[in-house]
C-alpha positions in Angstrom: 137.0 88.3 125.4 136.6 91.5 125.0 136.1 91.0 121.4 133.5 88.7 122.2 131.5 90.9 124.3 131.6 93.8 121.6 130.4 91.3 119.3 127.5 89.9 121.9 126.4 93.5 122.9 125.6 94.1 119.2 123.4 91.5 118.7 121.4 91.7 122.3 121.1 95.7 120.7 119.5 94.2 117.4 117.4 91.5 119.1 116.1 94.0 121.6 115.9 97.2 119.2 116.8 100.5 119.6 114.7 101.6 122.4 115.4 98.9 125.0 118.9 99.5 124.5 119.3 103.6 123.8 119.8 103.7 127.6 123.6 102.4 127.2 124.3 102.7 123.8 126.1 105.6 124.1 128.3 104.2 126.8 128.9 100.8 125.1 129.5 102.9 121.6 132.2 105.1 123.7 134.3 101.8 125.1 133.8 100.5 121.5 135.9 103.7 120.1 138.2 103.4 123.2 139.5 99.8 122.0 140.3 100.7 118.4 144.0 102.3 118.8 144.9 99.3 120.6 146.8 96.5 118.6 145.0 94.1 118.8 142.9 93.4 115.4 140.4 91.0 116.6 139.5 93.7 118.7 138.9 95.8 115.9 137.2 93.0 113.3 134.4 92.4 116.4 134.0 96.5 117.0 133.6 97.0 113.4 130.9 94.1 113.2 129.5 95.8 116.4 128.9 99.4 114.6 127.5 97.7 111.7 124.9 96.5 114.1 124.4 99.5 115.6 124.3 101.3 111.4 121.6 99.0 110.9 120.0 100.4 114.7 120.4 103.9 114.1 119.6 104.3 109.8 121.0 108.0 109.2 121.0 109.1 112.6 123.8 107.0 112.9 125.6 109.7 111.2 128.0 111.2 113.0 129.9 108.2 114.1 131.2 108.2 110.4 133.5 110.1 110.9 135.9 109.7 113.7 135.4 105.6 113.0 136.3 106.1 109.4 140.4 106.3 109.7 140.0 103.0 111.6 138.1 101.8 108.9 140.1 102.8 106.0 143.3 101.8 107.9 142.2 98.3 107.9 141.3 97.9 104.4 144.4 99.6 103.4 146.9 97.9 105.2 149.0 94.5 104.4 148.7 91.4 106.1 151.5 89.4 103.9 154.2 88.9 105.8 157.1 88.8 102.8 161.0 87.4 102.5 163.5 90.0 102.7 166.7 88.7 100.4 168.6 87.5 103.8 165.5 85.6 104.8 165.5 84.0 101.0 169.1 83.0 100.8 169.1 81.7 104.5 165.9 79.1 103.9 167.2 78.5 100.7 170.3 77.4 101.7 168.9 75.0 104.2 166.9 73.6 102.1 169.8 72.4 99.8 170.1 71.7 96.3 167.2 69.9 94.4 168.6 67.4 92.0 167.0 66.9 89.2 165.4 70.6 89.4 161.6 69.2 89.6 160.6 70.5 93.6 159.9 67.4 95.4 163.2 67.9 97.7 162.0 71.5 98.6 158.6 70.2 99.0 159.1 67.3 100.8 161.5 68.4 102.9 160.5 68.4 106.7 162.3 71.6 107.3 160.2 73.5 105.0 157.4 72.3 107.6 159.1 73.4 110.6 159.6 77.3 108.4 156.2 77.9 107.8 155.4 77.2 111.9 158.2 79.6 112.5 156.4 82.1 110.3 153.2 81.6 111.3 154.5 81.7 115.2 156.5 85.6 114.4 159.8 83.3 113.2 161.4 84.6 110.0 159.6 82.9 107.3 156.7 84.8 105.2 152.9 84.2 106.5 149.5 85.3 106.9 147.8 87.2 109.7 144.7 85.7 109.5 143.4 88.4 112.6 144.7 91.1 110.5 142.9 89.6 106.9 139.3 89.2 109.1 139.8 92.3 110.2 140.1 94.2 106.6 137.0 91.8 105.3 134.9 93.4 109.0 136.4 96.7 107.9 135.0 96.5 104.3 131.2 95.2 106.0 131.3 98.1 108.4 131.7 100.5 105.0 128.6 98.6 103.2 126.4 98.6 106.4 127.2 102.7 107.0 126.3 102.7 103.5 123.4 100.6 103.3 121.4 102.1 106.3 122.8 105.3 106.6 121.8 106.2 103.3 122.5 109.5 102.0 124.1 111.0 105.4 127.2 108.0 104.3 127.7 110.1 100.3 130.0 112.7 101.3 132.2 109.8 102.6 132.0 107.6 99.4 134.7 109.3 97.9 137.1 108.5 100.5 136.6 104.8 100.7 136.6 103.9 96.7 140.5 104.2 96.2 141.1 101.7 99.8 138.1 99.5 98.6 138.9 99.1 95.1 142.7 98.6 95.8 141.2 95.0 97.7 139.3 94.6 93.9 142.0 91.6 93.2 142.8 90.6 96.8 143.8 87.0 97.3 141.1 85.9 99.8 137.6 85.2 98.7 136.4 86.5 101.8 138.0 90.2 101.2 136.4 90.3 97.7 132.9 89.3 98.7 132.8 91.9 101.3 134.0 94.2 98.5 131.3 93.3 95.7 128.4 93.6 98.7 129.7 97.0 99.6 130.0 98.5 96.2 125.8 98.1 95.7 125.8 100.1 99.0 127.2 102.8 98.2 126.1 103.3 94.8 122.3 102.7 97.2 123.7 105.7 99.4 124.9 107.7 96.3 121.2 107.3 95.0 119.6 108.3 98.2 121.7 111.4 97.8 121.3 112.1 94.6 118.0 110.1 92.9 117.9 109.5 89.7 115.1 110.1 87.4 112.3 107.4 87.3 112.8 104.7 84.6 110.5 103.1 82.5 110.9 99.3 81.4 112.4 99.2 77.9 113.2 102.6 78.0 116.6 103.3 75.7 119.3 103.2 78.0 120.8 106.9 78.4 123.3 107.8 81.0 122.8 111.0 80.7 119.7 110.3 83.6 121.8 109.3 86.3 123.5 112.0 88.4 126.7 113.0 87.8 128.2 111.7 91.6 126.2 108.3 90.9 128.0 108.4 87.0 131.5 109.0 88.7 130.8 105.9 91.0 129.4 103.6 88.6 132.6 104.4 86.5 134.7 103.1 89.5 133.0 100.0 90.8 130.3 98.8 87.7 133.9 97.5 85.6 135.1 95.6 89.3 131.4 94.1 89.9 130.9 92.7 86.3 134.5 91.5 85.9 134.0 89.8 89.9 130.6 87.7 88.2 132.6 86.6 85.2 135.8 85.7 86.6 136.4 85.3 89.6 136.8 81.9 91.2 134.9 81.4 94.5 131.0 80.7 94.1 130.1 83.2 97.2 131.8 85.9 95.8 130.6 85.5 92.3 127.0 85.2 93.7 127.5 88.4 95.8 128.6 90.4 92.6 125.6 88.8 90.8 123.3 89.7 93.6 124.9 93.6 93.9 124.3 94.0 89.9 120.9 93.2 90.3 119.9 95.8 93.1 121.9 97.9 91.4 119.9 97.5 88.0 116.6 97.6 89.9 117.9 100.7 91.2 118.9 102.6 88.6 117.0 100.8 85.4 117.7 100.6 82.3 120.4 103.4 82.5 123.0 101.7 84.2 122.9 99.6 81.2 123.7 102.0 78.7 127.1 102.4 76.7 129.2 104.7 78.8 132.8 104.9 80.2 132.1 102.4 83.0 131.0 99.6 80.8 131.0 99.8 76.8 129.6 96.1 76.2 126.4 97.3 78.0 124.6 93.9 79.0 126.8 91.5 76.8 129.2 90.8 80.0 126.6 89.7 82.5 124.2 87.5 80.0 128.0 85.7 79.2 128.9 85.3 82.7 125.2 83.9 83.4 126.2 81.6 80.3 129.1 80.5 81.5 127.7 79.5 85.0 125.1 78.1 83.1 127.1 75.3 80.8 129.4 75.0 84.1 132.5 75.9 82.7 132.6 79.3 84.7 136.3 79.3 86.9 134.4 79.6 90.6 132.8 75.5 89.4 135.0 72.9 90.6 134.2 70.4 87.9 134.5 73.0 84.3 133.6 70.0 81.7 135.4 69.1 79.2 133.2 69.1 76.5 135.5 66.9 74.5 135.1 64.1 76.6 130.9 64.0 76.8 130.3 67.8 76.8 126.3 68.6 77.9 125.7 69.8 81.0 125.9 67.4 84.3 123.1 67.6 86.4 125.4 65.8 89.3 127.4 68.6 89.5 127.9 72.1 90.8 124.3 72.4 92.4 125.0 75.4 94.7 122.7 77.2 95.8 123.6 80.5 96.6 125.6 80.8 93.2 121.7 80.0 91.4 119.4 81.6 93.2 122.0 84.8 92.4 122.3 83.4 88.9 118.3 83.6 89.0 117.9 86.5 90.6 120.1 88.1 87.8 118.2 86.7 84.7 115.1 88.2 86.2 116.2 91.1 87.2 117.6 92.7 84.3 114.1 91.3 81.9 112.7 94.1 83.9 114.9 97.1 83.5 115.2 95.7 79.5 111.9 94.8 78.9 111.2 94.1 74.7 115.0 94.8 74.6 115.6 91.3 76.6 114.6 89.4 73.4 118.0 89.0 72.3 119.2 88.1 75.3 116.5 85.5 75.7 117.3 84.1 72.6 120.8 83.1 73.9 119.8 81.5 77.3 117.5 79.1 75.7 119.6 76.6 75.0 121.5 76.6 77.9 118.4 76.8 80.4 116.5 73.6 78.7 119.0 71.2 79.6 118.4 72.2 83.3 114.3 71.0 82.5 115.4 67.6 81.8 113.5 65.0 83.8 117.0 63.8 85.0 117.5 66.5 86.8 117.1 67.4 89.9 113.4 69.9 91.0 115.2 73.1 91.8 117.1 72.7 88.4 113.9 73.0 86.8 112.6 75.3 89.3 115.4 77.8 88.3 114.9 77.3 84.7 111.4 77.5 84.3 111.8 81.1 86.7 114.3 82.5 84.3 112.4 81.7 81.1 108.8 83.1 82.4 109.9 86.0 84.0 112.2 86.7 80.6 108.9 85.9 78.8 106.7 87.8 80.5 108.8 91.3 79.9 109.3 90.5 76.0 105.7 89.8 75.5 105.1 89.2 71.7 108.1 88.9 70.9 108.6 85.6 72.6 105.7 83.8 71.6 107.3 81.2 68.9 109.0 79.7 72.1 105.4 78.5 73.2 105.7 75.1 71.5 109.4 74.1 73.1 108.3 75.9 76.5 104.7 74.5 76.8 105.4 71.1 77.8 107.7 71.9 80.1 105.9 74.8 81.7 102.8 72.2 82.4 105.4 69.7 83.7 106.5 72.0 86.2 103.0 73.1 87.4 102.2 69.8 88.7 106.1 68.8 90.4 106.1 67.6 93.9 107.8 70.8 93.8 106.0 73.8 95.5 108.7 76.2 94.4 108.8 74.3 91.1 104.9 74.8 91.2 104.8 78.3 91.4 106.7 79.3 88.8 105.4 76.2 86.1 101.9 78.0 87.2 103.5 81.5 86.4 105.3 79.8 83.0 101.7 78.6 82.2 100.2 81.9 82.6 102.9 84.1 81.0 102.4 81.9 77.6 98.8 81.8 77.8 98.7 85.7 78.2 101.4 86.3 75.4 101.4 83.7 73.0 99.0 85.0 70.3 97.2 82.7 68.4 99.6 79.5 69.3 98.6 80.2 72.7 94.5 80.1 71.9 94.8 76.6 69.7 96.5 75.2 73.0 94.0 77.0 75.9 92.4 73.6 76.7 95.2 72.2 77.7 96.3 75.5 79.5 93.3 76.5 81.8 93.4 72.7 82.4 96.5 72.4 84.0 96.1 75.9 85.9 92.6 74.1 87.3 94.5 71.3 88.9 96.6 73.6 90.8 93.2 76.0 91.8 91.6 72.6 92.9 94.4 71.3 94.7 94.2 71.5 98.9 97.6 70.2 100.1 98.6 72.2 102.4 101.4 73.8 100.7 99.1 74.5 97.5 97.9 77.9 99.1 100.5 79.9 97.3 100.4 78.0 94.1 96.5 78.7 94.0 97.0 82.3 94.4 99.8 81.8 91.5 97.0 80.3 89.4 94.7 82.8 89.8 97.1 85.3 88.9 98.0 83.3 85.6 93.9 82.8 84.8 93.6 86.9 85.1 96.5 87.4 82.5 95.5 85.1 79.8 91.7 86.6 80.1 93.0 90.0 80.4 94.6 88.8 76.6 91.7 86.6 75.2 88.7 88.1 76.9 85.4 86.9 75.6 87.9 85.0 73.5 87.7 82.2 76.6 84.6 80.6 78.6 84.4 83.7 80.9 82.0 83.2 83.0 83.6 79.8 84.4 87.2 82.2 84.1 86.0 84.6 86.3 84.5 82.7 88.9 87.5 81.0 89.5 89.3 84.1 89.4 86.1 85.9 92.0 85.3 83.4 94.0 89.2 83.4 95.6 89.9 86.9 96.2 91.2 88.4 98.1 94.7 86.4 97.4 96.4 86.8 101.0 99.5 84.1 99.9 101.1 85.8 97.2 99.8 89.6 97.6 101.5 90.5 94.1 98.7 88.2 92.4 95.5 90.7 93.3 96.8 93.5 91.0 96.5 91.0 88.0 93.5 90.0 89.1 91.7 93.7 89.9 92.7 94.9 86.4 91.4 91.9 84.7 88.0 92.7 86.6 88.0 95.8 86.3 88.8 95.5 82.6 86.0 93.2 82.0 83.6 95.4 83.7 84.7 98.6 81.9 84.0 97.2 78.6 81.4 97.0 77.4 81.2 93.4 75.4 82.4 91.5 78.6 80.4 93.7 80.7 77.4 91.5 81.3 79.3 88.7 82.1 81.7 90.5 84.5 79.3 92.5 86.3 77.8 89.4 88.9 81.6 89.9 90.4 81.3 93.4 91.1 80.9 92.6 95.3 84.0 90.3 94.7 86.1 92.7 93.2 85.0 95.7 95.6 85.4 93.5 99.2 88.7 92.6 97.2 89.7 96.7 96.8 88.5 97.2 100.4 90.3 94.8 101.8 93.5 95.6 99.9 93.0 99.3 100.1 93.0 98.3 104.2 96.2 97.4 104.4 95.5 93.6 102.8 96.9 90.6 104.7 94.8 88.4 106.5 92.7 90.6 108.4 94.1 90.1 111.7 95.3 93.1 113.9 99.1 92.8 114.1 100.7 92.9 117.4 102.5 95.9 117.0 99.9 97.1 115.7 100.2 100.3 113.1 98.0 100.5 109.9 99.4 98.5 106.8 99.6 100.6 103.8 98.3 99.5 100.5 100.0 96.0 99.1 98.9 97.2 95.6 102.2 99.1 93.5 101.3 102.5 92.9 100.2 102.0 89.5 97.9 99.7 89.9 96.4 101.7 93.5 95.6 104.5 90.4 94.1 102.3 88.7 92.1 101.3 91.3 91.3 104.4 92.8 90.0 105.7 89.1 87.7 102.6 88.0 85.8 103.0 91.6 85.2 106.6 90.6 83.6 105.4 87.0 82.0 102.5 88.8 79.8 105.3 91.3 79.4 107.3 88.3 77.8 104.4 86.2 75.2 103.2 89.0 75.5 105.6 92.0 73.0 103.9 94.0 73.9 100.4 93.8 77.5 101.1 94.5 76.6 103.1 97.7 74.9 100.2 98.9 78.2 97.7 98.0 80.5 99.7 99.7 78.6 100.4 103.3 78.4 96.1 102.9 82.2 95.8 103.2 83.2 94.0 105.5 86.7 95.9 105.3 87.8 99.1 103.9 84.6 100.9 103.6 86.6 104.4 105.0 89.1 104.0 102.3 86.6 102.8 99.1 84.3 106.2 100.8 87.4 108.3 101.0 88.3 107.7 97.4 85.0 108.5 96.4 84.7 111.2 98.0 87.2 113.1 97.4 85.6 112.6 93.4 
C-alpha cells in the first residue's frame, strides 16, 4: 500500500505541476527517503519511480536530492537477484529426482518433484529462484538514474563516473527490462555530460573528428557506445533493440559526426549501425521471432515481425544518421536501398510503405546530388505513396517527390510534369486529414522551385506556394517556402514573376516572427518563440533589410498592413 501511495503521489505531482504541489513536496520527499533503508524491495521500486518523477518536476533543482539517493540506487543496480544452488542442495535434489535411464533428460523434466522443488524455491525454500521484486527494483533504479541525468542536466555530471561501473555491469543482464532501461539511461548520461561540457557546434557532412568532443564526453563514450551498438545489433528483445536505436539517434543528433569517428569506442565507425539495420530490414535479427530461412523461399515476408516500436526506432536511426553525415551517407544508402525496396511492394502494409519511402527520402535529401541516379527507381514508388490512403504514407511520399525533384538534375527535369501533377493533387485535396500533407506539398514545390527556378512554370508554382502561407500544420515546411520566395525575389531573372507575392511573403514572415502557430492566444499565454531555425531566421532578417533598401516606401506600407508581427518586422528594420 505504501509503495502504491508513493506512485500515486508522484503521478499527481506531475499532473498538477510544481506550483500546486510545492507545499507538500518537501514532506513527501522526506517520507520517501525514510522508506529506502527498509527491507522492502517493492517499496524501493516505487520510491525510485517517485524520485524519477521528482527529477522531471524540478529539473536541475532536484540536484540536492541526488547525493543521499545515489547509494540506494547503486546498491539496487549492483544487487544479485538470482538465488543459486549450493553444492549440498544440488546433490540433494539430484538424488531426489533419481536416475535418468536413457540420458535424454525427459525424466528430469517431467518429474512432478521438479515442479514442487521450483515452487519451494519461489516461496523461500531451498531451491533456486529469481527475486522478481529485486529485479523490478533494479530496473526502476536504472530508470531513476536516467531521469536524474535527463532532467538534472549538468548538475548530474559529477555523479556519472560513480554510476558507470554498476550500470555497465548490467549490459548482459538476463532480463530485457534491465537491458532496456540501461540502453535508455546511457543516452541520458551522455546528454548530462554534454550539458556540463558543451561540445563544439557540428556541421552536417563534416569529417568526423573525436577531438571535437570534450575529455569527459570521450571518456563516457568509450564506456557506453560499444554497449549501445552491441545491444542494437545483437539483443534478442525487440523493445531493448528499439531503446538502443533511439539512444544512438539521440547521441548522434547531439554530438554530430564526431561521435561516428574512428575512435577507441568504435573503430568500425558507422558500419555496425547499418549492419544492424540491415539485419532488421531483412528479418534476420536475433530479436525477430521468424528470422527467415532464405534457403526456403527467401525474401522479406510481409506478414512477419511488423513490430511498431522496432520499426519506428529503425526509421529514426536511418533518418538521423544522414542528418549528421550528409553526402558521407551515400555508400550506406546504396547498401540499404535493396533491403528497403521490398517494403514498397503492394503486398506490404501501408505502414511499411511509409517507413521505406520516408527513410529513402531523408537519405536522398541529405546526400543531395549524389543520389540522383536513383530517381528512375524510386520515383514511381514516391508517386504511388503520395496518393496512398494512409496520411503518413502520403506525407512521406510527397516529401520524397520534392527531394527527387530538387536533387534529381536533368532526370528530374525530364519527369517534372508527372512530379508537379502528383503534388497538385495533394494541394487540391480537401480531406480532413490532408492539411499536413498540403503543407508538405508546399514544401516540396518550394524545394523544386529553388533548384530549377525559371525552368519551371514559375507563375503557377509561386502562386500555389504563396497562397497557402503561412503553413500552420507542419511549420517546418515554412523554411523552404520562405527561402524559395526570398531567393527568387532576390534574383534579377525571376524578380518580376515573384514580385506579386511579396505581400504574402511578408505576411508569413510577420506571422512566424511573432511565434507562428494558428494565431490564437494560448491558454497558458506567454509569447511563442519563432518556429524557424536560427539559420533560416537569420536569412529572413537579412532579406527584410535588403528588401527595405530596394523600395523603402513600398516596404513601409506593406509592413504597416501586416495583420500580425508588425512590431517584430519593424524591430528588424530599425536595428539596421
